[in-house]
C-alpha positions as CSV (number, residue, x, y, z in Angstrom):
1,X,101.6,146.6,195.2
2,X,98.4,145.0,195.1
3,X,94.7,144.9,193.5
4,X,92.4,146.6,195.9
5,X,88.8,145.7,196.0
6,X,86.5,148.1,197.7
7,X,83.2,147.2,199.3
8,X,79.8,148.9,198.3
9,X,76.2,147.9,199.3
10,X,72.8,149.3,197.7
11,X,71.2,149.2,201.3
12,X,72.2,150.6,204.7
13,X,75.8,149.7,205.4
14,X,76.1,146.7,207.6
15,X,77.5,147.1,211.1
16,X,81.2,147.0,210.8
17,X,81.0,144.1,213.7
18,X,78.8,142.1,211.3
19,X,81.0,142.6,208.3
20,X,84.0,141.4,210.6
21,X,81.9,138.4,211.6
22,X,81.0,137.3,208.2
23,X,84.6,137.4,207.2
24,X,85.9,135.8,210.3
25,X,83.8,132.8,209.2
26,X,86.2,132.2,206.1
27,X,89.4,132.8,208.3
28,X,89.9,136.6,208.3
29,X,91.7,137.4,211.5
30,X,90.9,140.8,212.7
31,X,93.0,143.3,214.9
32,X,91.4,145.2,217.7
33,X,87.7,145.1,218.9
34,X,84.3,145.6,217.5
35,X,83.9,148.9,218.7
36,X,87.0,150.3,217.1
37,X,86.7,152.6,214.0
38,X,89.2,150.9,212.2
39,X,90.7,147.2,212.3
40,X,93.1,145.5,210.2
41,X,92.4,141.9,209.0
42,X,94.7,139.3,207.4
43,X,93.3,136.1,205.5
44,X,95.7,133.3,204.8
45,X,95.3,129.7,203.4
46,X,97.5,127.1,205.3
47,X,97.7,124.7,202.3
48,X,98.4,127.0,199.4
49,X,99.8,129.9,201.5
50,X,97.9,132.5,199.7
51,X,97.7,135.8,202.0
52,X,95.8,139.3,201.5
53,X,95.2,142.0,203.9
54,X,92.1,143.9,204.5
55,X,91.0,147.5,205.9
56,X,87.4,147.8,207.9
57,X,86.9,151.6,208.6
58,X,89.2,154.3,208.4
59,X,92.0,155.6,210.4
60,X,91.8,159.3,211.5
61,X,95.3,160.1,210.5
62,X,94.7,158.7,207.1
63,X,91.5,160.8,206.2
64,X,92.1,162.8,203.1
65,X,89.2,165.4,203.3
66,X,90.7,167.1,199.8
67,X,90.3,163.8,198.0
68,X,87.5,162.0,199.1
69,X,86.6,158.5,197.7
70,X,84.8,158.1,194.6
71,X,80.9,157.9,195.1
72,X,78.5,155.8,192.9
73,X,74.9,156.7,192.4
74,X,72.8,154.1,194.1
75,X,75.7,152.6,196.3
76,X,77.0,153.1,199.7
77,X,80.7,152.4,200.5
78,X,80.9,150.2,203.6
79,X,84.6,151.1,204.6
80,X,85.9,147.7,203.5
81,X,88.9,147.4,201.3
82,X,90.5,143.9,200.3
83,X,94.2,144.1,199.0
84,X,95.5,141.3,197.2
85,X,99.3,141.4,196.3
86,X,100.6,141.3,192.7
87,X,103.7,139.4,193.4
88,X,103.6,135.7,193.5
89,X,101.5,133.0,191.6
90,X,98.1,134.0,189.8
91,X,96.2,131.2,192.2
92,X,97.1,133.2,195.2
93,X,94.7,135.7,193.9
94,X,92.1,133.3,193.3
95,X,92.4,131.7,196.6
96,X,92.0,135.3,198.2
97,X,88.9,135.9,196.2
98,X,87.2,133.5,198.7
99,X,87.2,136.1,201.0
100,X,85.5,138.4,198.2
101,X,82.8,135.9,197.7
102,X,82.2,135.7,201.5
103,X,81.5,139.3,201.6
104,X,78.6,138.9,199.2
105,X,77.1,136.7,201.9
106,X,76.8,139.7,203.8
107,X,75.3,142.1,201.0
108,X,78.5,143.5,200.1
109,X,79.6,143.8,196.3
110,X,83.3,144.4,195.9
111,X,84.7,146.5,193.2
112,X,87.9,146.5,191.6
113,X,89.2,150.1,191.6
114,X,91.0,149.5,188.3
115,X,87.6,148.1,186.6
116,X,84.4,149.8,187.3
117,X,82.7,149.6,184.1
118,X,80.5,146.3,183.9
119,X,80.3,147.1,180.1
120,X,82.3,149.2,178.0
121,X,79.2,151.6,177.5
122,X,78.0,151.4,181.1
123,X,78.2,154.0,183.9
124,X,80.8,153.3,186.2
125,X,79.7,151.5,189.6
126,X,79.7,148.3,191.2
127,X,78.6,145.1,189.6
128,X,78.4,141.2,190.5
129,X,81.9,139.9,191.4
130,X,83.4,136.9,189.7
131,X,86.7,135.2,190.2
132,X,87.2,134.9,186.4
133,X,87.0,139.1,185.7
134,X,88.9,139.9,189.0
135,X,91.6,137.7,187.8
136,X,91.8,139.3,184.4
137,X,92.1,142.5,186.2
138,X,94.8,141.3,188.3
139,X,96.7,139.8,185.6
140,X,96.7,143.2,183.7
141,X,97.9,145.2,187.0
142,X,100.6,142.7,187.5
143,X,102.0,143.0,183.9
144,X,101.7,146.7,184.2
145,X,104.2,146.6,187.2
146,X,106.3,143.8,185.6
147,X,109.1,146.2,185.2
148,X,108.9,147.2,188.5
149,X,108.5,144.0,190.3
150,X,111.5,142.5,188.2
151,X,110.4,138.8,189.5
152,X,111.7,135.6,187.9
153,X,109.0,133.9,186.1
154,X,107.9,130.3,186.6
155,X,106.0,128.6,183.5
156,X,102.1,128.7,184.2
157,X,101.9,124.6,183.9
158,X,104.5,124.1,186.8
159,X,103.0,126.9,188.8
160,X,99.5,124.9,188.4
161,X,101.4,121.7,189.3
162,X,102.6,123.4,192.6
163,X,99.1,124.8,193.3
164,X,97.5,121.4,193.0
165,X,100.5,119.8,195.1
166,X,100.0,122.0,197.8
167,X,96.3,121.3,197.8
168,X,96.3,117.5,197.4
169,X,99.7,116.2,198.2
170,X,99.6,113.5,201.1
171,X,101.7,113.6,204.0
172,X,105.3,112.2,203.2
173,X,105.3,113.3,199.7
174,X,108.4,114.9,197.9
175,X,108.8,118.6,199.0
176,X,108.6,121.4,196.1
177,X,110.4,124.5,195.8
178,X,110.6,127.2,193.4
179,X,114.5,128.3,192.8
180,X,116.3,130.5,190.3
181,X,119.1,129.0,188.4
182,X,122.0,131.3,188.2
183,X,122.7,130.0,184.7
184,X,119.5,131.3,183.7
185,X,118.6,134.5,185.4
186,X,115.0,135.4,185.4
187,X,113.8,132.1,184.9
188,X,112.2,130.5,187.8
189,X,112.0,126.4,188.3
190,X,109.9,123.9,189.9
191,X,112.1,121.8,191.9
192,X,111.5,118.3,193.8
193,X,113.9,118.2,196.6
194,X,114.9,114.6,197.3
195,X,116.5,114.2,200.6
196,X,117.2,110.3,200.4
197,X,117.1,109.0,196.6
198,X,117.5,105.4,198.1
199,X,113.8,105.5,199.4
200,X,110.4,105.7,197.7
201,X,109.4,108.9,196.5
202,X,105.9,110.2,195.1
203,X,107.1,113.1,192.6
204,X,104.8,115.3,190.2
205,X,105.9,116.6,187.0
206,X,108.9,119.3,187.9
207,X,111.3,121.2,186.0
208,X,114.3,119.8,188.2
209,X,115.0,117.3,190.6
210,X,117.5,118.2,193.5
211,X,119.2,115.2,194.9
212,X,121.0,115.3,198.4
213,X,124.0,113.3,197.7
214,X,127.0,112.5,200.3
215,X,129.0,114.3,197.5
216,X,126.8,117.4,197.7
217,X,123.5,118.1,196.2
218,X,123.0,117.5,192.5
219,X,120.5,118.9,190.0
220,X,118.9,116.7,187.5
221,X,116.7,118.0,184.8
222,X,113.0,116.9,185.5
223,X,112.7,115.2,182.1
224,X,114.8,112.4,183.3
225,X,112.1,111.2,185.7
226,X,110.4,109.8,182.3
227,X,113.0,107.3,182.1
228,X,112.3,105.7,185.3
229,X,109.4,103.2,186.1
230,X,107.0,104.7,188.3
231,X,103.4,104.0,189.4
232,X,100.5,106.7,189.2
233,X,99.7,108.3,192.5
234,X,97.7,111.1,193.8
235,X,97.6,114.8,192.7
236,X,99.1,113.8,189.3
237,X,102.4,112.2,190.5
238,X,104.3,109.3,189.9
239,X,105.4,107.1,192.7
240,X,109.0,105.7,192.5
241,X,110.7,102.9,194.5
242,X,114.1,105.0,194.3
243,X,115.7,107.7,192.5
244,X,119.4,106.8,192.7
245,X,119.1,106.0,189.0
246,X,119.2,109.7,188.5
247,X,122.4,110.6,190.2
248,X,124.7,109.9,187.0
249,X,122.5,112.6,185.1
250,X,122.9,115.2,187.9
251,X,125.3,118.1,188.0
252,X,126.8,119.8,191.2
253,X,124.1,121.9,192.6
254,X,126.1,123.8,195.3
255,X,125.8,127.5,195.3
256,X,123.9,127.4,191.9
257,X,120.2,127.9,193.0
258,X,118.5,130.4,194.9
259,X,115.2,129.5,197.1
260,X,112.3,131.6,196.2
261,X,109.5,132.6,198.5
262,X,106.0,132.9,197.2
263,X,106.3,136.5,196.4
264,X,109.7,136.3,194.9
265,X,108.4,134.9,191.7
266,X,105.6,135.3,189.0
267,X,104.0,133.0,186.6
C-alpha cells in the first residue's frame, strides 16, 4: 500500500533519460538503460532509512487499453510515478518528498492520485507540489488503511526523537530500536539499547531503556533517566557517565519484546 504521485508537465514531456538523470542527482538508482521503454527506480536515505520506488515508462505487459490513465486539460503525463509506502513513520514520507521536489527541477509536477483538486471548487488537475499538503494526504490514506495494516503505534513525540536521532546522533551514541511489548499489544515503544551500563552513554528521551546485564537483559521505563545526573549533549540527548544505577529499576526483558522494522509500525 502506497501513496502514488504521478508526473505531468505543461510542455512537451522531457526525454525519459533527462528525467532519470535529474532524479539520479538526488540518489535515485535506476534499473536498465536510458533507451529502455520502462525502468524502475529506488530512492533511499542511508541516515533515516526512508525508501520509495519509482516507475519511469510503462511495461508493455501492464498496458491497460480498456482503462487509460486520467487526462487533464493542458497537461501531459510524462510516464513517471513515485510510490511512497504507507507503513512506517510519517517522516519517511517527508524524506521521500525530496524526490518530488527534484522532479520539479526537471519541469515535472507530481500529482497525488487521491488529491486532484487544488481547491474544493477547482477543476481536477496538477497544481504546485508542497510537502505539507502531500503529507496530509499521506496521513489520510494511511488512516484509511489502518485496519488493514494493523501495525503497532509509536507515539508521535517518540517518533520525532528517532527521526532526529538518525539524522544528528554522533558516532558512538546509544542505539535506538522500536519494539512491541508483549504486555501491551499494539503499542510500539522507543528503546535505547545499552550494551554496557558501566560506560558513558549519550541517550535521548525514550520510552524504555534496555540494559544488557550478565543475568539477562533488563527493561527500565525511560522516565527513570530523569533521576540521573546528565549533561546536555547533541540531538536533544543527555550524556551520562554510567547507567548502572538503573539496574534495580529494571524488569527481566528476555522474550518480552519484539523488535520492529521501520515498516512494522506507524506513528
